[in-house]
N, CA, C and O atoms as a printed pandas DataFrame, in Angstrom:
     atom_number atom_name residue_name chain_id  residue_number  x_coord  y_coord  z_coord
0              1         N          UNK        A               1   89.555   83.200  108.292
1              2        CA          UNK        A               1   89.700   84.695  108.239
2              3         C          UNK        A               1   89.614   85.430  108.704
3              4         O          UNK        A               1   88.411   85.563  108.929
4              5         N          UNK        A               2   90.616   86.870  109.475
5              6        CA          UNK        A               2   90.119   86.997  110.706
6              7         C          UNK        A               2   89.872   88.659  110.339
7              8         O          UNK        A               2   90.374   89.390  109.484
8              9         N          UNK        A               3   88.794   88.902  111.470
9             10        CA          UNK        A               3   88.452   90.468  110.830
10            11         C          UNK        A               3   89.429   91.793  111.612
11            12         O          UNK        A               3   90.181   91.821  112.586
12            13         N          UNK        A               4   88.992   92.740  110.685
13            14        CA          UNK        A               4   89.338   93.967  111.535
14            15         C          UNK        A               4   88.325   95.089  111.133
15            16         O          UNK        A               4   87.571   95.339  110.193
16            17         N          UNK        A               5   88.821   95.820  112.738
17            18        CA          UNK        A               5   87.622   97.027  111.928
18            19         C          UNK        A               5   88.534   97.918  111.320
19            20         O          UNK        A               5   89.619   97.800  111.889
20            21         N          UNK        A               6   88.587   99.009  110.143
21            22        CA          UNK        A               6   88.843   99.991  109.334
22            23         C          UNK        A               6   90.050  101.138  109.772
23            24         O          UNK        A               6   91.012  101.691  109.239
24            25         N          UNK        A               7   89.170  101.119  111.447
25            26        CA          UNK        A               7   89.577  102.258  111.926
26            27         C          UNK        A               7   91.449  100.998  112.327
27            28         O          UNK        A               7   92.570  101.288  111.909
28            29         N          UNK        A               8   91.101   99.788  113.164
29            30        CA          UNK        A               8   92.201   99.307  113.600
30            31         C          UNK        A               8   93.934   99.458  112.399
31            32         O          UNK        A               8   95.126   99.740  112.519
32            33         N          UNK        A               9   93.022   99.077  111.431
33            34        CA          UNK        A               9   94.312   99.335  110.078
34            35         C          UNK        A               9   94.463   99.994  109.879
35            36         O          UNK        A               9   95.509   99.988  109.230
36            37         N          UNK        A              10   93.793  101.559  110.047
37            38        CA          UNK        A              10   94.157  102.698  109.994
38            39         C          UNK        A              10   94.990  102.620  110.881
39            40         O          UNK        A              10   96.116  102.431  110.422
40            41         N          UNK        A              11   94.936  102.694  112.209
41            42        CA          UNK        A              11   96.137  102.655  113.307
42            43         C          UNK        A              11   97.398  101.573  113.727
43            44         O          UNK        A              11   98.494  101.970  114.123
44            45         N          UNK        A              12   97.087  100.341  113.590
45            46        CA          UNK        A              12   98.546   99.469  113.338
46            47         C          UNK        A              12   99.142   98.781  111.991
47            48         O          UNK        A              12   99.936   97.845  111.900
48            49         N          UNK        A              13   98.539   99.503  111.029
49            50        CA          UNK        A              13   98.433   99.298  109.320
50            51         C          UNK        A              13   99.543   98.154  109.493
51            52         O          UNK        A              13   99.174   97.081  109.016
52            53         N          UNK        A              14  100.996   98.142  110.150
53            54        CA          UNK        A              14  102.516   97.812  110.348
54            55         C          UNK        A              14  102.013   96.222  110.829
55            56         O          UNK        A              14  102.119   95.320  109.998
56            57         N          UNK        A              15  101.425   95.901  112.298
57            58        CA          UNK        A              15  101.139   94.697  112.793
58            59         C          UNK        A              15  100.003   93.693  111.673
59            60         O          UNK        A              15  100.027   92.483  111.443
60            61         N          UNK        A              16   99.244   94.575  111.244
61            62        CA          UNK        A              16   98.684   93.831  110.509
62            63         C          UNK        A              16   99.265   92.860  108.804
63            64         O          UNK        A              16   99.234   91.647  108.598
64            65         N          UNK        A              17   99.519   93.462  108.302
65            66        CA          UNK        A              17  100.738   93.478  107.076
66            67         C          UNK        A              17  101.532   92.318  107.389
67            68         O          UNK        A              17  101.606   91.357  106.623
68            69         N          UNK        A              18  102.391   92.413  108.987
69            70        CA          UNK        A              18  102.703   91.557  109.167
70            71         C          UNK        A              18  101.990   89.819  109.060
71            72         O          UNK        A              18  102.292   88.810  108.423
72            73         N          UNK        A              19  101.282   90.056  109.719
73            74        CA          UNK        A              19  100.745   89.295  110.819
74            75         C          UNK        A              19   99.598   88.799  109.240
75            76         O          UNK        A              19   98.460   88.621  109.675
76            77         N          UNK        A              20   99.627   88.659  108.312
77            78        CA          UNK        A              20   98.951   88.860  106.886
78            79         C          UNK        A              20  100.092   87.987  105.656
79            80         O          UNK        A              20   99.912   87.092  104.831
80            81         N          UNK        A              21  101.104   88.687  106.021
81            82        CA          UNK        A              21  102.682   88.180  105.345
82            83         C          UNK        A              21  103.559   86.527  105.780
83            84         O          UNK        A              21  104.499   85.862  105.345
84            85         N          UNK        A              22  102.335   86.438  107.125
85            86        CA          UNK        A              22  103.152   85.139  108.008
86            87         C          UNK        A              22  102.120   84.548  107.990
87            88         O          UNK        A              22  102.232   83.344  107.758
88            89         N          UNK        A              23  101.059   84.955  108.158
89            90        CA          UNK        A              23  100.121   83.451  107.582
90            91         C          UNK        A              23   99.787   83.158  107.030
91            92         O          UNK        A              23   99.798   81.949  106.801
92            93         N          UNK        A              24   98.965   84.364  106.060
93            94        CA          UNK        A              24   98.513   84.155  104.221
94            95         C          UNK        A              24   97.441   84.512  105.227
95            96         O          UNK        A              24   97.894   85.580  105.641
96            97         N          UNK        A              25   96.881   84.413  105.557
97            98        CA          UNK        A              25   95.915   84.302  105.702
98            99         C          UNK        A              25   95.334   85.807  105.201
99           100         O          UNK        A              25   96.170   86.695  105.368
100          101         N          UNK        A              26   93.657   86.397  104.437
101          102        CA          UNK        A              26   93.160   86.807  104.188
102          103         C          UNK        A              26   92.535   87.729  105.343
103          104         O          UNK        A              26   91.829   87.047  106.086
104          105         N          UNK        A              27   92.599   89.353  105.785
105          106        CA          UNK        A              27   92.094   89.755  106.518
106          107         C          UNK        A              27   90.736   90.850  105.635
107          108         O          UNK        A              27   90.723   91.483  104.579
108          109         N          UNK        A              28   89.607   90.583  106.881
109          110        CA          UNK        A              28   88.084   90.996  106.634
110          111         C          UNK        A              28   88.522   92.314  106.640
111          112         O          UNK        A              28   89.285   92.555  107.576
112          113         N          UNK        A              29   88.315   93.133  105.985
113          114        CA          UNK        A              29   87.969   93.709  106.535
114          115         C          UNK        A              29   86.338   95.227  107.139
115          116         O          UNK        A              29   85.458   95.705  106.422
116          117         N          UNK        A              30   86.508   95.379  108.024
117          118        CA          UNK        A              30   85.235   95.976  108.244
118          119         C          UNK        A              30   84.682   97.838  108.666
119          120         O          UNK        A              30   85.322   98.477  109.500
120          121         N          UNK        A              31   83.344   98.508  107.870
121          122        CA          UNK        A              31   83.818   99.917  107.984
122          123         C          UNK        A              31   81.765   99.744  109.379
123          124         O          UNK        A              31   80.852   98.945  109.585
124          125         N          UNK        A              32   82.018  100.487  109.623
125          126        CA          UNK        A              32   80.712   99.995  111.012
126          127         C          UNK        A              32   80.065   98.832  110.822
127          128         O          UNK        A              32   78.898   98.642  110.478
128          129         N          UNK        A              33   80.679   98.286  111.004
129          130        CA          UNK        A              33   80.193   96.312  111.225
130          131         C          UNK        A              33   79.796   95.473  109.797
131          132         O          UNK        A              33   79.812   94.246  109.703
132          133         N          UNK        A              34   79.480   96.308  108.840
133          134        CA          UNK        A              34   80.127   95.067  107.613
134          135         C          UNK        A              34   80.507   95.578  107.200
135          136         O          UNK        A              34   80.802   96.765  107.346
136          137         N          UNK        A              35   80.816   94.142  105.767
137          138        CA          UNK        A              35   82.550   94.178  105.215
138          139         C          UNK        A              35   82.528   95.307  104.646
139          140         O          UNK        A              35   81.618   96.102  104.414
140          141         N          UNK        A              36   84.123   95.303  104.350
141          142        CA          UNK        A              36   84.685   96.286  103.487
142          143         C          UNK        A              36   84.958   96.314  102.480
143          144         O          UNK        A              36   84.178   96.659  101.592
144          145         N          UNK        A              37   86.378   95.895  102.252
145          146        CA          UNK        A              37   87.318   94.811  101.437
146          147         C          UNK        A              37   88.261   94.158  102.707
147          148         O          UNK        A              37   88.641   94.462  103.838
148          149         N          UNK        A              38   88.384   92.883  101.573
149          150        CA          UNK        A              38   89.533   92.004  101.510
150          151         C          UNK        A              38   91.166   92.830  102.166
151          152         O          UNK        A              38   91.223   94.024  101.875
152          153         N          UNK        A              39   92.098   92.414  102.779
153          154        CA          UNK        A              39   93.421   92.556  102.516
154          155         C          UNK        A              39   94.027   90.975  102.332
155          156         O          UNK        A              39   94.078   90.043  103.134
156          157         N          UNK        A              40   94.416   91.082  101.067
157          158        CA          UNK        A              40   95.416   89.470  100.900
158          159         C          UNK        A              40   97.055   89.936  100.431
159          160         O          UNK        A              40   97.453   91.069  100.157
160          161         N          UNK        A              41   97.613   88.999  100.442
161          162        CA          UNK        A              41   98.732   88.775  100.742
162          163         C          UNK        A              41   99.066   89.228   98.768
163          164         O          UNK        A              41   98.071   89.190   98.044
164          165         N          UNK        A              42  100.337   89.579   98.167
165          166        CA          UNK        A              42  100.486   90.039   96.778
166          167         C          UNK        A              42  100.445   88.584   96.039
167          168         O          UNK        A              42   99.813   88.315   95.018
168          169         N          UNK        A              43  101.167   87.822   96.709
169          170        CA          UNK        A              43  101.743   86.954   96.381
170          171         C          UNK        A              43  100.066   85.849   95.717
171          172         O          UNK        A              43   99.706   85.381   94.637
172          173         N          UNK        A              44   99.561   85.887   97.018
173          174        CA          UNK        A              44   98.166   84.318   96.603
174          175         C          UNK        A              44   97.080   86.009   96.415
175          176         O          UNK        A              44   96.079   85.852   97.115
176          177         N          UNK        A              45   97.050   87.320   95.767
177          178        CA          UNK        A              45   96.236   87.864   94.528
178          179         C          UNK        A              45   96.608   87.914   93.334
179          180         O          UNK        A              45   95.953   88.466   92.450
180          181         N          UNK        A              46   98.120   87.127   93.101
181          182        CA          UNK        A              46   98.686   87.470   92.141
182          183         C          UNK        A              46   97.553   85.786   91.227
183          184         O          UNK        A              46   96.846   85.526   90.254
184          185         N          UNK        A              47   98.127   85.187   92.426
185          186        CA          UNK        A              47   97.096   83.218   91.998
186          187         C          UNK        A              47   96.390   84.033   92.097
187          188         O          UNK        A              47   97.151   84.926   91.724
188          189         N          UNK        A              48   95.673   84.426   92.262
189          190        CA          UNK        A              48   94.100   84.163   91.805
190          191         C          UNK        A              48   93.243   84.579   90.893
191          192         O          UNK        A              48   92.098   84.293   90.542
192          193         N          UNK        A              49   94.497   85.706   90.443
193          194        CA          UNK        A              49   93.352   86.364   89.279
194          195         C          UNK        A              49   94.532   85.417   88.204
195          196         O          UNK        A              49   93.893   84.767   87.376
196          197         N          UNK        A              50   95.596   85.286   88.112
197          198        CA          UNK        A              50   96.105   83.723   86.769
198          199         C          UNK        A              50   95.144   82.910   87.034
199          200         O          UNK        A              50   94.789   82.153   86.131
200          201         N          UNK        A              51   94.473   82.852   88.331
201          202        CA          UNK        A              51   92.955   80.825   88.060
202          203         C          UNK        A              51   92.300   81.946   87.565
203          204         O          UNK        A              51   91.957   81.792   86.393
204          205         N          UNK        A              52   91.990   83.081   88.078
205          206        CA          UNK        A              52   90.549   83.149   87.328
206          207         C          UNK        A              52   90.065   83.514   85.501
207          208         O          UNK        A              52   88.955   83.647   84.986
208          209         N          UNK        A              53   91.782   83.597   84.787
209          210        CA          UNK        A              53   91.618   83.708   83.686
210          211         C          UNK        A              53   91.995   82.680   83.031
211          212         O          UNK        A              53   91.830   82.531   81.821
212          213         N          UNK        A              54   92.466   81.988   83.696
213          214        CA          UNK        A              54   92.290   80.156   83.353
214          215         C          UNK        A              54   90.679   79.858   82.842
215          216         O          UNK        A              54   90.170   79.401   81.819
216          217         N          UNK        A              55   90.244   80.313   83.975
217          218        CA          UNK        A              55   88.853   80.494   84.574
218          219         C          UNK        A              55   87.983   80.568   83.245
219          220         O          UNK        A              55   87.347   79.686   82.669
220          221         N          UNK        A              56   88.162   81.880   82.957
221          222        CA          UNK        A              56   87.204   82.775   82.600
222          223         C          UNK        A              56   87.308   81.567   80.973
223          224         O          UNK        A              56   86.307   81.039   80.489
224          225         N          UNK        A              57   88.483   81.417   80.520
225          226        CA          UNK        A              57   89.442   81.087   79.416
226          227         C          UNK        A              57   88.646   79.600   79.181
227          228         O          UNK        A              57   88.171   79.388   78.066
228          229         N          UNK        A              58   88.489   78.429   80.403
229          230        CA          UNK        A              58   87.554   77.679   80.052
230          231         C          UNK        A              58   86.127   77.861   79.579
231          232         O          UNK        A              58   85.803   77.265   78.552
232          233         N          UNK        A              59   85.169   78.671   80.251
233          234        CA          UNK        A              59   84.505   78.888   80.386
234          235         C          UNK        A              59   84.012   79.651   78.853
235          236         O          UNK        A              59   83.040   79.209   78.241
236          237         N          UNK        A              60   84.708   80.681   78.407
237          238        CA          UNK        A              60   84.877   80.639   76.867
238          239         C          UNK        A              60   84.570   79.721   75.461
239          240         O          UNK        A              60   84.176   79.897   74.308
240          241         N          UNK        A              61   85.090   78.457   76.489
241          242        CA          UNK        A              61   85.810   77.428   75.223
242          243         C          UNK        A              61   84.868   76.735   75.457
243          244         O          UNK        A              61   84.162   76.198   74.603
244          245         N          UNK        A              62   84.760   76.671   76.437
245          246        CA          UNK        A              62   83.296   75.899   76.765
246          247         C          UNK        A              62   81.488   75.972   76.196
247          248         O          UNK        A              62   80.604   75.195   75.836
248          249         N          UNK        A              63   81.755   77.813   76.465
249          250        CA          UNK        A              63   80.227   78.495   75.266
250          251         C          UNK        A              63   80.895   77.868   73.787
251          252         O          UNK        A              63   80.152   77.384   72.933
252          253         N          UNK        A              64   82.124   77.930   73.639
253          254        CA          UNK        A              64   81.522   77.399   72.002
254          255         C          UNK        A              64   81.265   76.198   71.784
255          256         O          UNK        A              64   80.481   75.699   70.977
256          257         N          UNK        A              65   81.820   75.820   72.385
257          258        CA          UNK        A              65   81.041   74.010   72.238
258          259         C          UNK        A              65   79.690   74.137   72.422
259          260         O          UNK        A              65   79.112   73.963   71.349
260          261         N          UNK        A              66   78.799   74.410   73.498
261          262        CA          UNK        A              66   77.396   73.908   73.538
262          263         C          UNK        A              66   77.446   75.266   72.031
263          264         O          UNK        A              66   76.594   74.817   71.264
264          265         N          UNK        A              67   78.000   76.528   71.401
265          266        CA          UNK        A              67   76.988   77.294   70.519
266          267         C          UNK        A              67   77.949   76.896   69.351
267          268         O          UNK        A              67   78.162   77.669   68.417
268          269         N          UNK        A              68   78.768   75.117   69.481
269          270        CA          UNK        A              68   79.174   74.857   67.907
270          271         C          UNK        A              68   79.653   75.387   66.926
271          272         O          UNK        A              68   79.632   75.155   65.718
272          273         N          UNK        A              69   80.360   76.584   67.960
273          274        CA          UNK        A              69   81.228   77.776   66.926
274          275         C          UNK        A              69   82.609   77.031   67.600
275          276         O          UNK        A              69   83.404   77.639   68.316
276          277         N          UNK        A              70   82.679   76.211   67.388
277          278        CA          UNK        A              70   83.879   75.221   67.137
278          279         C          UNK        A              70   84.488   74.868   65.492
279          280         O          UNK        A              70   83.796   75.176   64.522
280          281         N          UNK        A              71   86.448   73.898   65.242
281          282        CA          UNK        A              71   86.579   74.283   64.326
282          283         C          UNK        A              71   87.516   72.986   64.156
283          284         O          UNK        A              71   88.140   72.507   65.102
284          285         N          UNK        A              72   87.547   72.447   62.790
285          286        CA          UNK        A              72   88.173   71.321   62.634
286          287         C          UNK        A              72   90.453   71.861   63.457
287          288         O          UNK        A              72   90.870   72.859   64.043
288          289         N          UNK        A              73   91.226   70.436   62.956
289          290        CA          UNK        A              73   92.276   70.949   63.157
290          291         C          UNK        A              73   92.787   71.039   62.131
291          292         O          UNK        A              73   94.003   70.860   62.199
292          293         N          UNK        A              74   92.398   71.248   61.134
293          294        CA          UNK        A              74   91.805   71.331   59.443
294          295         C          UNK        A              74   92.188   73.115   58.919
295          296         O          UNK        A              74   93.164   73.674   58.418
296          297         N          UNK        A              75   90.928   73.504   59.334
297          298        CA          UNK        A              75   90.624   74.334   59.708
298          299         C          UNK        A              75   91.700   75.395   60.633
299          300         O          UNK        A              75   92.623   75.944   60.031
300          301         N          UNK        A              76   91.547   75.580   61.798
301          302        CA          UNK        A              76   91.978   75.639   62.399
302          303         C          UNK        A              76   93.526   75.982   61.728
303          304         O          UNK        A              76   94.018   77.110   61.740
304          305         N          UNK        A              77   94.107   74.911   61.213
305          306        CA          UNK        A              77   95.207   75.189   60.499
306          307         C          UNK        A              77   95.596   75.663   59.346
307          308         O          UNK        A              77   96.777   75.706   59.002
308          309         N          UNK        A              78   94.238   76.218   58.375
309          310        CA          UNK        A              78   93.893   77.143   57.196
310          311         C          UNK        A              78   94.633   78.604   58.453
311          312         O          UNK        A              78   95.624   79.291   58.699
312          313         N          UNK        A              79   93.329   78.319   58.830
313          314        CA          UNK        A              79   93.284   80.056   58.825
314          315         C          UNK        A              79   94.190   80.348   59.809
315          316         O          UNK        A              79   93.951   81.374   60.447
316          317         N          UNK        A              80   95.719   79.365   60.271
317          318        CA          UNK        A              80   96.954   80.468   60.551
318          319         C          UNK        A              80   97.446   80.607   59.893
319          320         O          UNK        A              80   98.202   81.548   59.649
320          321         N          UNK        A              81   97.155   79.512   59.216
321          322        CA          UNK        A              81   98.210   79.336   58.088
322          323         C          UNK        A              81   99.158   80.865   58.445
323          324         O          UNK        A              81   99.758   80.919   59.518
324          325         N          UNK        A              82   99.202   81.668   57.784
325          326        CA          UNK        A              82   99.945   83.289   57.735
326          327         C          UNK        A              82  100.852   83.478   58.910
327          328         O          UNK        A              82  101.883   84.147   58.839
328          329         N          UNK        A              83  100.416   82.833   60.059
329          330        CA          UNK        A              83  101.385   82.607   61.206
330          331         C          UNK        A              83  102.449   81.783   61.138
331          332         O          UNK        A              83  103.629   81.852   61.482
332          333         N          UNK        A              84  101.541   80.741   60.454
333          334        CA          UNK        A              84  102.878   78.932   60.459
334          335         C          UNK        A              84  103.862   79.318   60.560
335          336         O          UNK        A              84  104.712   78.838   61.308
336          337         N          UNK        A              85  104.116   80.948   59.342
337          338        CA          UNK        A              85  104.619   79.929   58.435
338          339         C          UNK        A              85  106.015   80.527   58.978
339          340         O          UNK        A              85  107.083   80.067   58.574
């Protein structure tokens, strides 16, 4: 992963963005020697958000199974009947 100083980002944003779009490699922005932010390509960010949503849904489902808060197919169909008409 590439790292850039925040001052370099201010001065050379066009170059840094062009490299980002070309390589698709995230850029770590540092401020006073400390990590401050990540700069990522828009497509990569949106992909990560979709993946995170799926993982959260899987975690909710896993939790429901562990807590025995699931329904049989017949029970689910009965509850959903008003939307299935």
